[in-house]
C-alpha positions as CSV (number, residue, x, y, z in Angstrom):
1,M,20.6,6.8,10.4
2,T,18.4,8.8,7.4
3,E,17.2,12.4,7.0
4,A,13.5,11.9,7.0
5,V,12.2,13.2,3.7
6,F,8.8,15.1,4.2
7,E,8.3,16.2,0.9
8,T,11.2,15.9,-2.5
9,N,11.4,19.0,-5.3
10,L,12.9,18.1,-7.7
11,S,12.8,18.8,-11.7
12,G,9.2,18.5,-13.4
13,L,6.9,17.7,-10.8
14,L,3.7,16.0,-11.9
15,Y,1.8,14.7,-8.8
16,R,2.3,15.2,-4.9
17,G,0.3,12.3,-3.2
18,K,0.0,11.5,-0.3
19,V,3.2,9.6,0.2
20,R,4.8,9.8,-2.9
21,D,6.0,12.8,-5.4
22,T,5.7,11.4,-9.0
23,Y,7.9,13.5,-12.0
24,D,7.3,13.3,-15.3
25,L,11.0,12.1,-17.0
26,G,9.5,11.9,-20.9
27,D,9.1,9.1,-22.9
28,D,6.4,7.7,-21.0
29,R,8.6,7.1,-18.4
30,L,7.8,8.7,-14.9
31,L,9.7,8.5,-11.4
32,M,8.3,8.1,-8.6
33,V,9.7,9.2,-5.1
34,A,8.3,7.6,-1.5
35,S,8.5,10.2,0.8
36,D,8.4,9.6,4.3
37,R,5.4,11.0,4.9
38,I,2.6,9.0,6.6
39,S,-1.5,8.8,6.0
40,A,-4.0,7.3,8.5
41,F,-7.6,8.2,7.9
42,D,-6.4,9.1,4.8
43,V,-5.0,12.3,6.5
44,V,-1.2,13.3,6.1
45,M,0.7,13.2,9.5
46,D,2.6,16.7,10.0
47,Q,5.8,14.6,10.9
48,P,7.2,12.2,8.9
49,I,8.2,8.4,10.1
50,P,12.3,8.3,9.2
51,G,13.2,5.9,6.6
52,K,9.6,5.3,5.8
53,G,10.1,6.0,2.2
54,I,13.2,3.8,1.8
55,I,11.0,0.7,2.9
56,L,7.8,1.2,1.1
57,T,10.2,1.4,-2.4
58,Q,12.6,-1.5,-1.2
59,M,9.5,-3.7,-0.4
60,S,7.6,-3.0,-3.3
61,S,10.8,-4.6,-5.7
62,F,10.9,-7.0,-3.3
63,W,7.1,-8.1,-3.8
64,F,7.0,-7.7,-7.5
65,E,9.6,-9.6,-8.2
66,V,7.7,-12.1,-6.6
67,I,4.4,-11.3,-8.2
68,E,6.1,-10.4,-11.6
69,H,4.5,-14.1,-12.7
70,V,0.9,-13.4,-12.1
71,M,0.8,-10.0,-13.1
72,P,2.7,-8.1,-15.6
73,N,3.8,-4.4,-13.4
74,H,4.8,-0.6,-14.4
75,V,8.6,-0.8,-12.8
76,I,11.7,-0.1,-15.3
77,A,13.7,0.1,-12.4
78,T,14.4,0.6,-9.0
79,A,16.5,4.0,-9.2
80,N,19.4,2.4,-6.5
81,D,19.4,-0.7,-8.4
82,D,22.7,0.7,-10.5
83,L,22.7,-2.4,-12.9
84,V,19.9,-2.0,-14.5
85,M,19.3,1.2,-14.2
86,A,23.0,2.0,-16.5
87,A,20.4,0.9,-19.2
88,V,18.0,3.7,-18.4
89,E,17.9,6.8,-20.2
90,Q,18.9,9.9,-17.4
91,S,16.8,12.7,-18.3
92,G,14.8,15.4,-15.9
93,A,14.7,14.3,-12.4
94,L,16.8,11.2,-12.4
95,L,19.9,13.7,-12.9
96,E,19.0,15.3,-9.6
97,L,19.1,11.9,-7.7
98,T,21.2,11.5,-4.2
99,P,22.4,8.0,-3.6
100,D,19.4,8.4,-0.6
101,L,16.3,9.8,-2.8
102,A,17.4,6.8,-5.1
103,R,16.5,4.0,-2.3
104,R,13.0,5.5,-2.4
105,S,12.6,5.7,-5.9
106,M,11.1,3.7,-9.0
107,V,11.6,5.0,-13.0
108,I,8.4,3.8,-13.8
109,K,6.2,3.2,-17.3
110,K,3.2,5.7,-17.5
111,A,-0.2,3.7,-17.7
112,D,-3.4,5.1,-17.5
113,R,-5.0,4.3,-14.1
114,I,-8.1,3.0,-13.7
115,D,-9.8,5.0,-10.6
116,I,-11.0,1.9,-8.0
117,E,-8.5,0.5,-4.9
118,C,-9.2,-2.8,-5.5
119,V,-9.3,-4.2,-1.8
120,V,-9.0,-7.9,-1.0
121,R,-10.2,-8.9,2.7
122,N,-9.1,-12.4,4.1
123,Y,-9.9,-11.6,7.5
124,I,-12.4,-9.2,9.3
125,A,-10.4,-6.3,10.6
126,G,-9.8,-2.4,10.2
127,S,-12.7,-0.7,8.5
128,A,-14.6,-4.0,7.6
129,W,-14.8,-5.6,11.1
130,A,-16.1,-1.8,12.1
131,E,-18.8,-1.9,9.5
132,Y,-19.7,-5.2,10.4
133,Q,-20.3,-4.3,13.7
134,Q,-22.9,-1.8,13.2
135,F,-24.5,-2.6,10.3
136,G,-23.4,-6.5,9.8
137,T,-22.6,-5.8,6.7
138,M,-19.0,-5.7,4.4
139,N,-19.2,-3.2,1.7
140,G,-22.9,-3.1,2.1
141,Q,-23.2,-6.9,1.2
142,S,-24.5,-9.0,4.6
143,L,-22.5,-11.2,6.2
144,Q,-23.0,-14.0,8.4
145,R,-23.7,-13.4,11.7
146,G,-22.1,-14.0,14.9
147,M,-18.4,-13.2,13.5
148,K,-15.6,-12.5,15.7
149,A,-12.9,-9.9,15.4
150,A,-10.0,-10.9,13.2
151,D,-12.5,-13.7,11.3
152,K,-10.8,-15.2,9.0
153,F,-13.4,-15.8,5.7
154,P,-13.4,-18.6,3.8
155,E,-12.0,-17.2,1.1
156,P,-10.4,-13.9,-0.2
157,I,-13.2,-11.4,-1.1
158,F,-13.1,-8.6,-3.2
159,T,-14.0,-5.2,-1.6
160,P,-13.4,-2.4,-3.9
161,S,-13.4,1.0,-2.9
162,T,-13.5,4.3,-4.3
163,K,-10.3,6.6,-5.0
164,A,-10.3,9.4,-3.4
165,E,-7.9,11.8,-4.7
166,S,-8.4,13.9,-1.5
167,G,-10.1,12.9,1.5
168,H,-11.5,9.7,2.6
169,D,-11.9,6.5,0.2
170,M,-15.5,4.7,0.5
171,P,-16.8,1.3,0.4
172,M,-18.6,-0.1,-3.0
173,T,-20.8,-2.3,-3.2
174,P,-20.0,-4.9,-5.9
175,Q,-23.1,-3.1,-8.1
176,E,-21.3,0.7,-7.6
177,A,-18.0,-0.9,-8.7
178,K,-19.4,-2.5,-11.8
179,D,-21.1,0.4,-13.0
180,L,-17.8,2.7,-12.3
181,V,-15.6,0.3,-14.6
182,G,-18.0,-1.7,-16.4
183,I,-19.0,-5.5,-15.8
184,E,-16.1,-7.1,-17.6
185,M,-13.2,-4.9,-16.0
186,H,-14.9,-5.3,-12.9
187,K,-14.5,-9.4,-13.1
188,T,-11.3,-9.0,-14.6
189,L,-9.8,-6.4,-11.7
190,E,-11.9,-9.3,-9.1
191,E,-10.3,-12.4,-10.5
192,K,-6.7,-10.6,-11.2
193,S,-6.9,-9.3,-7.5
194,I,-7.7,-12.6,-5.5
195,E,-4.8,-14.2,-7.2
196,V,-2.2,-12.0,-6.7
197,F,-3.3,-11.8,-3.3
198,Q,-3.1,-15.7,-2.8
199,V,0.4,-16.0,-4.4
200,A,1.1,-13.1,-1.6
201,H,-0.3,-14.2,1.3
202,D,0.8,-18.2,0.4
203,Y,4.2,-16.8,-0.1
204,A,4.1,-15.0,3.3
205,A,2.4,-18.0,5.4
206,E,5.8,-19.8,4.8
207,R,7.6,-16.6,6.3
208,G,4.7,-17.1,9.5
209,M,3.8,-14.1,8.7
210,I,-0.5,-13.7,7.7
211,L,-1.4,-11.4,4.5
212,V,-4.8,-10.2,6.1
213,D,-5.5,-7.5,3.5
214,T,-4.4,-5.5,0.6
215,K,-5.2,-3.0,-2.0
216,F,-3.9,-2.6,-5.3
217,E,-4.2,-0.7,-8.0
218,F,-4.5,-0.9,-11.5
219,G,-3.8,1.2,-14.8
220,L,-3.3,0.7,-18.7
221,V,0.1,0.5,-20.2
222,D,-0.1,0.1,-24.1
223,G,-3.3,-1.0,-23.4
224,E,-2.1,-3.9,-21.3
225,L,-3.8,-4.1,-16.9
226,T,-0.6,-3.9,-15.3
227,I,-0.6,-3.3,-11.7
228,I,0.7,0.1,-10.9
229,D,1.5,2.2,-7.5
230,E,3.0,0.1,-4.7
231,V,2.4,-3.2,-3.5
232,L,1.7,-5.5,-0.9
233,T,4.0,-2.7,1.8
234,P,3.1,-1.8,5.2
235,D,1.0,1.5,3.9
236,S,-1.4,-0.7,1.7
237,S,-1.3,-3.7,3.6
238,R,-2.3,-5.3,7.0
239,Y,0.3,-8.3,8.2
240,W,0.2,-10.3,11.6
241,D,2.3,-13.1,13.4
242,V,1.1,-16.1,12.9
243,S,1.7,-17.5,16.5
244,D,-0.3,-13.9,17.5
245,W,-3.5,-14.9,15.4
246,S,-7.0,-16.4,17.0
247,P,-10.3,-15.3,16.3
248,G,-11.6,-12.5,18.7
249,H,-9.0,-10.1,19.4
250,F,-6.9,-8.2,17.1
251,P,-2.6,-9.1,17.3
252,P,-0.1,-6.6,17.4
253,A,-0.1,-5.6,13.4
254,F,3.2,-5.0,11.1
255,D,1.6,-2.4,9.7
256,K,0.3,2.0,10.2
257,Q,-2.3,-0.6,12.5
258,F,0.1,0.6,15.2
259,L,-0.6,4.5,14.3
260,R,-4.0,4.1,13.7
261,A,-4.6,2.9,16.9
262,W,-3.0,5.7,18.7
263,L,-4.8,7.9,17.4
264,L,-8.0,6.4,17.8
265,E,-7.4,6.5,21.8
266,T,-7.4,10.3,20.8
267,D,-9.9,12.8,20.3
268,W,-9.3,13.5,17.0
269,N,-11.9,13.5,14.7
270,R,-10.2,12.0,11.8
271,E,-10.2,15.4,9.8
272,P,-7.3,18.3,9.3
273,P,-5.1,18.9,11.0
274,P,-4.3,15.7,12.6
275,P,-2.9,15.4,16.4
276,A,0.8,15.8,16.8
277,L,2.6,12.2,17.0
278,P,4.4,11.5,20.1
279,E,8.3,10.7,19.5
280,E,7.8,7.0,20.8
281,I,5.1,6.7,18.2
282,I,7.0,7.5,15.3
283,K,9.8,5.0,16.5
284,Q,7.6,2.3,17.4
285,T,5.7,2.8,13.8
286,Q,9.3,2.9,12.0
287,Y,10.0,-0.9,14.0
288,R,6.9,-2.2,12.7
289,Y,7.8,-1.4,8.8
290,M,11.4,-2.7,9.1
291,E,10.5,-5.6,10.5
292,S,7.6,-6.6,8.5
293,Y,10.3,-5.9,5.5
294,R,12.4,-8.1,7.2
295,R,10.5,-11.3,8.2
296,L,9.2,-11.5,4.5
297,S,12.0,-10.4,2.3
298,G,14.7,-12.0,4.6
299,K,16.7,-9.0,4.6
300,S,17.6,-6.3,6.8
301,L,17.7,-2.7,5.7
302,I,20.0,0.4,7.3
303,L,18.1,3.1,7.2
């Protein structure tokens, strides 16, 4: 079993996010290292999920290949891909990577990030269900009455949110999103997000899994709209087993929803500091991440 990595400390640290540590390699290249930190309700837990960063990196790498015909991405190489890395100039933090860190790292192109979370939903769940129960709306827009938990929408819906540097991401109405990024960019982000989602949804369905919802991030690389950060991982997506789904109840999830559900049963107010995670919650969360990777990619990871 790999040793848990809560944070990394290599040369050239540029940014430490909720999960990823990013390093400047020069020549418009970055090294993005996925730690084993886990956040819920936009708060980082004090304990890591061992091996989670490896799963996230390998799963993103897998999905980037699946969707590359739809949308360009920022990946130059997954750092443990020796064949591709042989052609990558070694500099900065790359020279300090251990084999374990390489499995959780990607060399990527620098991008001018578009500061909006591009969320796509095909079923009502999570924060969307909470808003609907209270107001009958989703992202401030009215929905039909009488929807049940886990109901499927007629088609995927684009429901963007703010990209918070700290604290909570907030849902945006279509007008708020247009005001932030402009009408044409909003239209493009909506179209590309739904197109990528549909490809991934259909791919997952062939493997007995439902892609319930996900969030994408986009940026501009040399002026070209590019999908960046992670993609379609259990951190950014909700997955159900198709055989478990029926309207009216939420099936067991193969993502961080298991952790969220446990947290909701505590008296935590969703602000720092978070409660300590029991060992069983850590183990079960790790299992769900590993199982989602195995079911979707057809491969097993040894952590």
